[in-house]
C-alpha positions as CSV (number, residue, x, y, z in Angstrom):
1,M,87.7,11.6,-83.0
2,R,90.5,9.2,-82.7
3,R,90.2,6.0,-80.6
4,K,92.6,5.1,-78.1
5,R,94.8,2.1,-78.7
6,V,94.1,-0.8,-76.4
7,P,97.3,-2.0,-74.7
8,Q,98.5,-5.4,-75.8
9,P,100.1,-7.9,-73.5
10,P,103.8,-8.5,-73.8
11,V,104.8,-11.2,-76.2
12,N,107.0,-14.0,-74.8
13,P,108.7,-15.7,-77.9
14,L,109.4,-18.9,-75.8
15,R,105.6,-19.5,-75.1
16,R,104.5,-18.7,-78.6
17,G,103.2,-21.5,-80.7
18,V,105.7,-22.7,-83.3
19,E,104.6,-23.1,-86.9
20,Q,105.6,-26.6,-88.0
21,H,105.1,-27.9,-91.5
22,D,105.1,-31.7,-91.8
23,F,106.3,-33.5,-94.9
24,W,104.1,-36.7,-94.6
25,P,100.6,-35.4,-95.3
26,A,101.7,-33.6,-98.5
27,A,103.7,-36.6,-99.5
28,A,100.7,-38.9,-99.1
29,V,98.3,-36.6,-101.1
30,I,100.9,-36.5,-103.9
31,A,101.2,-40.2,-103.9
32,I,97.4,-40.6,-104.1
33,A,97.2,-38.1,-106.9
34,L,99.9,-39.9,-108.9
35,V,98.1,-43.2,-108.5
36,L,94.8,-41.6,-109.6
37,L,96.5,-40.1,-112.6
38,W,98.1,-43.4,-113.6
39,I,94.8,-45.2,-113.2
40,G,93.0,-42.4,-115.2
41,A,95.5,-42.5,-118.0
42,R,95.1,-46.3,-118.3
43,Q,91.4,-46.3,-118.0
44,S,89.5,-49.1,-119.9
45,T,87.0,-48.0,-122.4
46,G,84.9,-51.1,-122.4
47,M,85.5,-51.8,-126.1
48,T,87.1,-55.0,-127.0
49,T,90.3,-55.4,-129.1
50,L,90.8,-58.0,-131.8
51,D,92.8,-59.9,-129.2
52,G,89.8,-60.2,-127.0
53,G,91.0,-57.8,-124.2
54,S,89.7,-54.5,-123.1
55,A,91.0,-51.4,-125.0
56,S,92.5,-48.5,-123.0
57,E,91.8,-44.9,-124.0
58,V,95.2,-44.5,-125.5
59,Q,94.7,-47.5,-127.7
60,L,91.3,-46.4,-128.8
61,V,92.7,-42.9,-129.8
62,K,95.5,-44.5,-131.6
63,A,93.2,-46.9,-133.4
64,F,90.8,-44.1,-134.3
65,A,93.6,-42.1,-135.8
66,S,95.1,-44.9,-137.7
67,G,91.9,-46.5,-139.1
68,G,91.9,-49.3,-136.6
69,L,88.2,-49.1,-135.6
70,Q,86.4,-52.1,-137.1
71,F,82.5,-52.3,-137.2
72,Q,80.9,-55.7,-137.3
73,N,77.9,-55.4,-139.7
74,A,75.0,-57.7,-139.5
75,P,73.8,-59.1,-142.8
76,L,70.7,-57.3,-143.8
77,T,69.1,-60.0,-145.8
78,L,69.8,-63.7,-145.4
79,D,68.6,-66.0,-148.2
80,P,68.0,-69.4,-146.7
81,A,68.1,-70.8,-150.3
82,V,72.0,-70.0,-150.2
83,Y,72.5,-72.7,-147.7
84,A,72.0,-76.3,-148.5
85,D,71.5,-77.3,-144.9
86,P,68.4,-75.8,-143.2
87,A,70.3,-76.0,-139.8
88,A,73.2,-73.9,-141.2
89,A,70.7,-71.3,-142.5
90,A,69.0,-71.2,-139.1
91,A,72.3,-70.8,-137.3
92,A,73.4,-68.0,-139.7
93,M,70.0,-66.2,-139.1
94,D,70.3,-66.5,-135.5
95,Q,73.9,-65.2,-135.5
96,A,72.8,-62.2,-137.7
97,A,69.9,-61.5,-135.2
98,R,72.4,-61.6,-132.3
99,I,74.8,-59.2,-134.0
100,G,71.9,-56.8,-135.0
101,D,70.6,-56.7,-131.4
102,L,74.0,-55.8,-130.0
103,P,74.4,-52.1,-129.0
104,L,76.7,-50.1,-131.3
105,R,79.5,-49.9,-128.8
106,A,79.7,-53.8,-128.6
107,R,79.8,-54.0,-132.5
108,Y,83.1,-52.1,-132.7
109,R,86.5,-53.8,-132.4
110,V,89.7,-52.1,-131.8
111,N,92.7,-53.0,-133.9
112,T,95.8,-52.0,-132.0
113,D,98.2,-53.0,-134.8
114,A,96.6,-50.7,-137.4
115,A,99.2,-48.4,-139.1
116,D,97.2,-46.7,-141.9
117,P,97.1,-42.9,-141.4
118,C,93.8,-41.2,-140.8
119,P,92.1,-40.2,-144.1
120,T,91.1,-36.8,-142.9
């Protein structure tokens, strides 16, 4: 059984909605995407450089590949007899305790000028 076709109204091209594509919304989205890409590429890692600034991800990867990550070791044993001044011995022990209490991420420094190739 075939269905009958429903008659359609006549189409008037002058009253028909015109498709318009605007340039500005797409340009705004592209500009925002470029800004986010730029910010993401220069994202700070929270690790400090030897200069005292914050290292970017690119600097961190370069330092990792060229042997530029430096770890600050805390002295494991401090002998107060090495120091003639008890105040100097106490200051050294306090500094070792402060270094030992730091999280591992804060004990790394990024040397951005390292040029040795990666040993692996």
